[in-house]
N, C-alpha and C positions, 0 to 999 in steps of 0.2 A: 531485576533482570537476571537471567541465568548466568552461570559462570562458564557455560559452554561457548563454542565458537559461534560467531555470526556468519551465516552462510549466505553469501551474495551470489556466488557463481553457480550454485547448484552442482549436482552430480549428473553424469550423462543420463538422460532420460527423466530427470527430475526438474521441477520448476525452479527458477531463480527468484531472488528477492524475498526469501523467507528468513525470519529472524527467530532465534530461540528466546522465548520469554519466560519460561519457568525454570525450576530447578529440579534435579533428579531425585529419585526415591531416596538416595542416601542422605539427602538434605533434610528430610522430614516426612512424616506421614501425610498423605493427601496432596503432595506436591508433584507436579509433572511438567515436562517441557511442552510448550505450545509453539508452533511455527505459524507465523502470520505473514501474508503477502503484503502488498501495499495497502495503506489505509485510505478510506474515503476522505478523511480530514486532511489528507495531503493537498487537496484542492485549495486549502487556505493559504498555501504557499503562493498561489496566483493572485492573492488580494492586491498587492501593491500595483501590479500592472493592469489588473482589471479596473481598479479605481482611477488610476492615472491615465490609462490609454485605451481602455476597453479591449485589451489584448491579453493573450496568454502565449508566452514563449515556452516551447517544449522541445526536448531532444529525444523523446522516446518513440515518436511516431515512425512507422506504423505499428509498432509492437503493442500488444495488449497486456494488461495486468488484470488482476481479479481483486478489485478494491473491497476491503472488509470494513464494516462499520465498527468503530471503537466500542460501541455498546455490545456488539456481538462478542468481541474479545473479552469484555468484562463478564458477560453472562457465562461464557464457556469457562473462564477462569474460576468464577464463583462456584460452579458445579464441580469442576475438577478438584478444587481445593477444599471443598466442604463435604463432599459425598465420598463414600467408600468406593473402591474399585478403580480409581484413577492413578494411584501412585505408580510411578515408573512408566506410565504410558505416555506416548507423544501424540499430539494432535496438530494437524495442519488446518489452520483457520483461513478459509477463503470467503470472499463475497459470492453472490449467486451467479454473477455473469462476468465474462471476460470482455473488457472494453478498451479502446485506445484512448489516449489523452484527448485526441480530437473529438471523439464521441462524448467524452466526459464534458468537454467544453460546450458541445452542442446541447447536452442535457442541461447543464447549468444555465446557459443562455435561455433555453426554453422555459425553465422554471422561473428565472428572473424576469422574463419578458423583455429582454434586451439583446442587442447584437454584441457578441464578443468574438473578436477575430482570433483565430488560431494561427500562430506563426511558428512553423516548424524550423528548427535549427538542427545542425549536426551536433553530435555529442562534443566534438572538438570546439565548435563555436560556443556552445553553452558553457563549457569549462573555461574557455578564454574570457568570456564575458563575466563569469563568476569571479575569476581571479582579478579582473579589472575593477570589480566592485568590492574587493577586499577579502574574498574567500581564500583561505590558505591553499596553496597549490596542491598539496597532497590530498586535501579533502575534495577539491575540484576534480582531481584525477580519479578519485574513488567514485564520485558521482558520474563522471564520464564513463567509467567502466560499467557502472550500473545501467546507464542509459543505453550503452551498446548492447547489453544483455536484454534489456526490454525490447529494443528495436529488432533483435534477432528472434523474438517470440518466446524467450525462455521463461517469462513470468505470466503468460496468459493461460496457464493450465489450471483448470478447476480440479483439484485433487480431492477425491472422496475416499481415498485408500484408508486414511485414518480419520474417520468421521468424528468430529467433536460432539460432546453431549450438549444438546440445545433443544429447547422445547418448542421453538417456533422458527419459521424460515428466516434466514439471514436477511438483513436490510440491504436494499439496493442503493446504488449511487443516487438515483433519482429521489428516493425517499430521504436520503441524507440531505440532498440539496434543498428539498422542500422544508425540512426541519431547520435548516441553517441559513435560509435565504436572507434573513435580516443582517447577517454578518457581511454580506457582499454589497450592501448599499452604502 
């Protein structure tokens, strides 16, 4: 992970939910920062309630995020770290489409061929439930703030301003679900 700040709130006009993953040019040749939005694999956080209740509880609806496949992050990092011309450059890595958590649950349910109920919560309800389940209050508060930013639409921006080096189109959430369906059974 880079030594720079983790930007959750964004700057006016910029998307939220982006994380610095690389290190700057001063840290070594061929290394550069990469900003990543939410990951498609975050859906694995829903496993316990999908398995136990056929439900997903979420506090980000109706906000959209642009989930990125972890393989795409790795592909971009491999190119940026092994090929010339990337030192000191920053890349924002997005998935190809902005979707709500509700839409992600619908896609996952379709791929799995089963019903999964989407249960919307407020960020406050989600944080309180997390604390009751043993999550430290400061972490639950940070997640609450992040969910509020998602709900406000700050993370649903497909940013192509700093296009990362990649040889093929980024993977979709549906593709990821198809590739990982066995983990949800």
